[in-house]
C-alpha positions as CSV (number, residue, x, y, z in Angstrom):
1,M,0.1,0.2,0.0
2,F,0.6,3.9,-0.4
3,E,2.2,6.0,2.3
4,S,2.5,9.2,2.5
5,P,5.1,10.7,3.0
6,Y,4.3,14.2,4.1
7,S,1.3,15.9,6.6
8,Y,-1.6,16.5,4.5
9,Q,-2.3,19.2,8.0
10,A,0.0,21.4,5.4
11,E,-1.7,20.2,2.1
12,I,-5.6,20.4,3.4
13,D,-7.5,23.9,3.2
14,Q,-10.0,23.8,5.8
15,Q,-12.5,26.1,2.7
16,P,-13.5,23.4,0.5
17,P,-15.1,24.5,-2.2
18,Q,-17.9,27.9,-2.3
19,P,-21.5,25.4,-1.4
20,G,-24.0,26.9,-4.7
21,R,-20.7,25.8,-6.9
22,R,-21.4,21.6,-8.4
23,Y,-18.4,20.1,-9.5
24,P,-18.3,16.4,-11.0
25,A,-17.9,13.7,-8.2
26,P,-14.3,12.5,-8.1
27,P,-14.5,8.2,-8.2
28,P,-15.1,6.7,-5.9
29,R,-11.2,6.0,-5.0
30,P,-7.9,5.8,-7.6
31,P,-6.9,2.5,-8.8
32,V,-5.0,0.4,-6.5
33,G,-1.2,1.0,-7.4
34,L,1.2,3.2,-8.1
35,P,4.4,3.8,-9.5
36,A,7.3,4.6,-7.7
37,T,9.0,7.7,-10.6
38,P,7.5,8.6,-13.8
39,P,9.1,7.1,-16.6
40,P,11.0,9.6,-19.0
41,G,9.1,10.3,-21.9
42,H,5.9,8.6,-21.2
43,G,3.2,11.3,-21.1
44,Y,4.8,12.9,-17.2
45,V,4.8,16.5,-17.9
46,P,5.9,18.8,-16.3
47,A,3.7,21.3,-14.6
48,D,2.6,24.4,-16.2
49,P,-1.9,25.9,-16.0
50,R,-2.2,24.9,-19.9
51,S,-1.9,21.5,-19.2
52,L,-2.7,21.4,-15.8
53,R,-6.4,22.3,-17.0
54,R,-7.0,19.3,-19.4
55,C,-7.0,17.2,-16.2
56,L,-10.1,18.8,-15.2
57,Y,-12.4,16.6,-13.3
58,R,-10.3,13.4,-14.3
59,L,-8.2,11.9,-11.7
60,V,-4.6,12.4,-12.1
61,L,-1.4,11.3,-11.4
62,I,1.0,13.5,-9.7
63,W,4.4,14.1,-8.7
64,R,5.5,16.6,-5.7
65,R,9.1,18.1,-6.0
66,G,11.5,16.7,-3.5
67,S,8.9,14.0,-2.8
68,R,9.8,10.4,-4.7
69,N,6.0,8.6,-4.3
70,P,2.8,10.5,-5.7
71,Y,-0.9,10.6,-5.9
72,W,-3.8,10.7,-7.3
73,A,-5.5,13.9,-7.1
74,W,-8.9,15.0,-8.4
75,L,-8.5,19.1,-10.1
76,I,-11.8,21.4,-9.8
77,A,-9.3,24.3,-10.7
78,V,-6.3,25.6,-11.7
79,S,-5.6,29.1,-11.4
80,R,-2.0,31.1,-12.8
81,N,-0.6,29.8,-9.7
82,V,-3.0,26.9,-8.0
83,V,-4.2,23.8,-8.0
84,S,-7.2,23.2,-6.0
85,G,-9.6,19.7,-6.6
86,Y,-9.4,16.1,-3.7
87,R,-6.4,14.1,-3.2
88,W,-6.9,10.5,-1.2
89,S,-6.2,10.1,1.6
90,Q,-4.6,6.3,1.9
91,R,-4.6,6.2,5.7
92,R,-7.6,7.8,5.9
93,N,-9.7,5.5,2.3
94,I,-11.4,9.2,1.2
95,W,-11.0,12.4,-0.7
96,V,-9.6,15.4,0.9
97,Y,-10.1,18.6,-0.4
98,F,-6.3,20.0,-0.9
99,T,-4.5,22.8,-3.1
100,I,-0.7,23.5,-4.6
101,N,0.7,26.2,-5.4
102,I,1.8,24.4,-8.8
103,N,5.6,24.9,-8.4
104,E,5.6,22.3,-5.8
105,I,4.7,19.6,-8.7
106,R,7.2,18.0,-10.6
107,Y,5.5,15.4,-13.3
108,F,1.7,14.6,-13.4
109,Q,-0.4,12.2,-15.6
110,C,-4.1,12.7,-16.3
111,Y,-6.3,9.3,-16.8
């Protein structure tokens, strides 16, 4: 089982999306199993707002800078500097709202 090396408290935004807006819900759970590192040239791309927008309301595998382990996310918003959505918490077995600066994303792949 995948175990995240970083604290969720630093990433959880205590203000979830606005109550009036409706977003497509993430799947009940992401696929099982994660690759340890992204192989170069196999569909994993560095992060920028334009390429991340193509991943809205889809499962995304994200590799964070400074970490070897990826995590699953379901993106609901992409701005110039920040991405927000839901991140799969393996420990709690639920989706948790999060935000992350785009500069902190090393690679990602949409599914």
